[in-house]
N, C-alpha and C positions, 0 to 999 in steps of 0.2 A: 567553614563559615556556619554559624549557628545563631539562633535567636530565640528568645522566649516566645512561647505560644501565647497569643493574646487571649484575654478572657472574653466571654460573650458580651460583657458590659461595655467593652471598648469599641469605639467605632472602627469600621474596616476602612483603612485609607485606600484611596485609589492609587493604582500603579502609575508611574510616569508613562506618558504616551510613547516615549521612545522605547520603553521596555516592552510594551504591548506590541508595537510595530516590529521592534527588533527581534522579539521572540518569534513572531510570525515568519520572519525571514528564514528561519530554520526549515520551514515547510518547502522552501525551494529545493532543499536536499531531499526530504522525505518523499515529496510528491514526484520528484524527478527519478529518484532511484527505484521507487515502486513502479514507475511507468515504463521507462526506456528499456531496461533489460527484458521486461515481460513483453514489450511490444516488438522488439527488434532482434533480441539475442538468438532465439530459436531459428528465425528465418536466416540470420547471418550465418549460422552454423550449417544449415541444410542447403542453402542456395548460393553461398559465397565460398565456404570452406569445404563443401562436399562431404559433410558428416552425415552418416545415415541417421534417419529420424529417431530411432530408439536410442542410439548413442548420444545424439544431440539432446534428447530429453533428459537423460541422466546427467549430462554435463551442466544443464541448467538447474535441475532440481536438487542434486545432492549438495552442492555448496550452500544453497539457501536452507536446506534442511538442517545444516549446522547451527542455524539460528536458534533452534529449539534448545540447544545446550548453551550457546554462548550468551543469549539474551539474559536469562536468569543469572548467569555468572557475572555479567557486567553490572546488573542491578545490585547484586550483593557486594561487589567490589566498590561500586560507587557509594553505597551506604556506609561502608567502613572506611572510606577515604578520609584522610586528614591533610590532603594536599592544599597548598595555598590557593585560594580562589574558590573554596567551597567543595562540596562533594560532587557537584554536577559539572560545573564549567570546565575544569581541566579535562574531563572526558570529551566534552564538546570540541576542545582544541585538538586533542589527539586524533579524533575522528576526522576533523577538518584537514589536518596535515596529511592523513593517509589515504582517504577515499578518493579525492580527485585524481592523483597520479595512478592509483590502481585502476580506476575506471578508464582512463585514457589508454593504459596498457592493455586492458581487456579487449579493446577494438583495434589494437595495433596491427592486426592482420599479418602475422608472421608468415614466412614462406612454407607453411605446413598445410596438409590436407588430411581429411579423414580422421582416424582415431588420434593421430598426433596433434592435430589442431584442436580436437575436443579436449585432450589432456591439458594443453596450454590454456584454453579458455576456462576450464574447470578450476585450475589452480588460481588464476587471476580473479575469477569470480568468488572463490572462497576467501581470498585476501580482502577483496572489496566488501563482501558481506560482513566480514569480521569488523572492518573499519566502520561500516555503517551501523552495526550494533553498538559499537562503542559510543557513537554519537546519539543514536536514536533513543536508547533506553533512558539515559538521564534526561534527554530533551523532553520526552513525553511525561516524565515524572514532575518536571519543574512547575507547571501551573498549580498543582495541588499544594506546593510548598511556598509559592509566592504570596498567596492570599487564601484566607478561609471564607471569604465572601463569595457565595455562589454567583451573584450578579457580576462581580468583578472577574471571577474566573471565566464566566461566559464571554465577557468582552475580550479576554486574552485568547480564548479558543476561537472567537470569531475572526480575529486577525490570522490565527494559525490556519483556519479553514480557507480564508480568502486567499492567502498566499499558496495554499495547497492547490486550489483551483487554478491559479495563475501558473504554478509550476507544471501541473499536469497538462494544461492546454499548451503552454509554451514548449515544453520539452517534447510532448507528444506530436506536435506539429513540426518542430524544428529538426528533431533527430531523423525522422524518415525523409524529410525534404533534402537534407544534406546527404544522407546515405544513398538516395536514389538519383541525386543530381547528375552523377557521371555514369549512370548505368549500373549501379550496384557493384562498383569496383572496390577492391581492398583499400585503395587510397581514399575513396569517399567515406568509407566507414572509419578510417583512421582520423579523418578530419572531423567527423561527427563525434567521435570519442573525445577529442580535445575540446570541442565546443561545449559539450555537455559537462565535461570536467570543470570548465570555467564557471558554469552555472551552479554546479554543486559547491564550489569553493566560495562563491559569492554568498550563498545562503548560509553555509556552515560558519564561516568566519564572521558574518554579520550577526548571527545569533549569539555566538560566543562573546563578541565584543560588547554588544548592547545589553546583555543580561548582567553585566558587571554592576549595573545600578539596580538590579532587582532585589527586593528585600527577601528575607527568609523567615517567615512568620511561623512555619511549621516544618517538621522534619519527619518524613516517612521513612520506614525501615523495612527492608526486604527480609524474608526468612533466610536462615543461614545456608540452606541446602535446597536443591531442586525438589527433593522428596517433601521437605517441609513446605515449600511453595505450592506444590500440587495439593498437599493436604489442606492448606489454607483456601485454595480455590474450591476444593470439594465442600468446604464448610459454608460456602456462599453460593447458594443455588441460583439466585438471579444472575450472578456473574457467569456461572457455568453456562447457563442457557444463552445469555447474551453473547458471550465469546463464541459459543458454538454456532449461533445464528450468523454472526459476522464472518466467522471463518468460512462457512459454506458460501456466503455471498461473495467474499473476497476470492474464493476458489473459482466461482462462476465468472467473476470479472477477470481473473487471471487467465482463464481459458479463452475468453473473448479477446483480451489483449494479445495473447499469443497467436490467436487465429486471424486477427483483423488484416494483417499483411497478406496472408495466404488467401483470405476471402477477397481482398481487393484484386490480387494478381490473377486468381484462377476462377473466381465466381463472377466478379465484375469485369474482368478482362484487362486490367491495367494495374501495374505495380504502383503507379503514381496516384491511383484512386485512393490509396491509403490516407492521403492528407485530407481530402474532403470527408472521407468516411470517419476518420478520427475526429475531425472538427465537429461532425454531427454527434459523435459520442461524448466529447468532452466540452464542446462549446457551451452547452446549457449549464455547465457548472456555475459560472459566475452569474448568469441571468436568473437561474431558478433556485439557487441556494437560499437567497433571502425569502423566497416564497415558501420553501419548505420550512424555514425557520418560523415564519409567520403562522403557518398551519400548525406547527408544533405548539406555539403559544396559545392558539385558539382552541385546538382539539386535544392537545397532549402529544408528547413526543412519541409514545407507543403507537397512537393512532396514525401519526404521520409516517412512522416507519412501516406500518402495514400498507399504507397507500403507495409508498415508494417501492416496496417489495413487490406488490401486485403489478405495478406498472412495468417494473423490470421484467417480470415473468411474461407479460403481454408482448413486450418488445422482442424477447428471445424467441417466443413462439412465432411471431411475425417473420423472423429471419428464415424460418424453415422453408418458406414459400418464395424465397428470392429468385431462385432459378426459374420458377414458373411466372412470377409476377414482374420480374425485371428490376433494373437498378433503382427505380423510384421507390418501390416497396422496400428494397434493402436499406436505402438511405432513411426512409421514414421510420422503419423499425429500429434502426440504430439511433435515430434522434430520440425515440421514446426511451430507449435504454439510457441515453445520455441524461435526459430529464430525471429519470429515476436515480441515476448514479449521483446526481447532485445531492439528493436526499440521503443516499446511502453513505456518502462521505461525511455528511454533517451529523445525522441523527444518531448513529451508533456511538459516536464520540460523546455526544450530549448524554446519552443513556449511560455510558460508562462513567462519566463524571458524577452523575446522580447516584449510581450504584456504589461508587467508592465513598461518597459522602454518607450514604446510608450505612455502609459497613462501619465507618468510624462511629456513627451514632449508636449502632447496635452493639459493637464490641469494645468501644473505647480505645481501639488500637489503630494506628496509622499504618496501613499496609498498601498504600498506593504504589510504592516501588515494586512490591511483589506482584500485584495484579497487572500493572502496566507492563512489567517485564514479560509475563505470560501472554498478555494480550498482543504485544508487538511480535513475540515469537510465533504465536499462532497465525497472526495476520501475514507475516513475512513467509512462513511456511506455506500458507494457503496460496498466495500469489505465485510462489515458485512451483507448487504442485500443479497449478493451472497450466503452466507451460509444459510440465512433464505429462499431464493428462492429454493435452492436445497433441504432443509429440507421439504419444502412444496411439491415438486415433490415426495419425498419419502413417505410423508403422504398420498397423493392422490392416489399413485399407490400401496399402501398396504404394505409398508416395515415393517418388524417385528423387534422390538428392542430386545436386550438381554444383559445379563451381561457377564463378562469374563469367568464364569464357565459354562454357558449354551448357546450353539450356536443353532440357529434355521435355518431351510431352508426358503428361500425366494420364494414367488410366482412368476410366470412368469411375471406378470404385474410389480412387483417391479424391476425385472431384466431389463425389457424394459425401465422402468422409469429412472434407473441409467444411461443407455446409452444415453437416450434422454436428461436427465439433464446435462450430460457431453458434449453434442454435439449440439443438436438442439437449446436449449435455448441460449447458448453463441453465436451461429451463428446468431440468430434473433437479439440479442443485438448488435452484430458487424455491421449488416446491418443498424440498426438505427443510430449507431455512425457515419457511413459514410455520412449520410444526414447532421448531425451537422457539420462534417468536411467540407462539401461543403459550408454550411452557414458561417462557420468561414472564409473560403477563400473569399467568396463574401463580408463579412463585412469588411475585410481589404481594399478592393477596395473602399468601401463606406466611410471609415474614412476620416474626414477633414484633411487638411494639418497640420503637426505638428507645434507647436509654436516654435519660435526661442529661 
């Protein structure tokens, strides 16, 4: 599917409402798959399948690290595709057919324990990550090709971010509630996997079906090789600093997501505390996202990103003192993180869209597929590395793994490590991201004048 690129003199038509809403449905997939494995998978391995923490971290991290290679490849294949239905939608359909069953099998809880269980989970997670990349990379590219009007593109992204908040809140509350309903048994995790797979299918098939009515006013094209894509990224300093900033923040969030179940169980004293704890973290998404959007319009997106980043840092530091200050302090600090997270989900995407538009104006080339492929690869890798980093903290501090039928007491070093992994490590990453945000701001001033 292709179409002529409109001229600047032509009015930018509004997209049909069903296209904007339908495209947003795809975030039920992206939000869910970014949240649930990061929230539950590591705990599932160490506390249900008796996998040692270091091995569990590798089983979670390595399959997602594959995205660094597969995401740019999917972008290039999608660009060269001549399949019926256009260069993007057939990939959405392939991903929709593959990811839900792979996800359900991931939590099928086979009668394996230890390293064997880790191997099973790693293989299924690799297949699920590949299916997700097939869907996600074309999906993220589509708004830049539906319309050249920044305001209309903003409306499309608003629906995407709204459904993203719903997906994170719904899946983040639903998955732990089902998994813990019967005392962390393999059967409860199996049921959770099926329920989440249904949510994934709803979003993915919904986005594929409704975008059939989306126009194609522009066609971006990825570079032919990973080396060429990395060279293109190096030529765009604002993109480099922006992607680096978000990667560090996504890594910090990934560490927190991996740690929140351990924090609930061992710091707050109840595995079921993960549901209100997660509600404090994700609940503000829907409420505060419009406020962050309003602040961005009033003071600029970069200023709003500074505010969100500093608030996240303050919340992470507050978590350090939970064991001394009690659960109220812990919930309050997590709520501050959640308010900041609402901005961190919205603002980097807005900054990315602006950066891509500036690249077109500066170079005359449409490279959205290249940059979004690298962006999604870095984001996915960061979230996966978050779980691996938290697992490393557990391993170093002496955390003891167990299965669902045999619970063990944890040494004081492991308890301290859980708190530090949930607070100190994300705070350090947040500080580093502030430096990259500063460099991003400076790079915008250094950019040459846009081409007419």
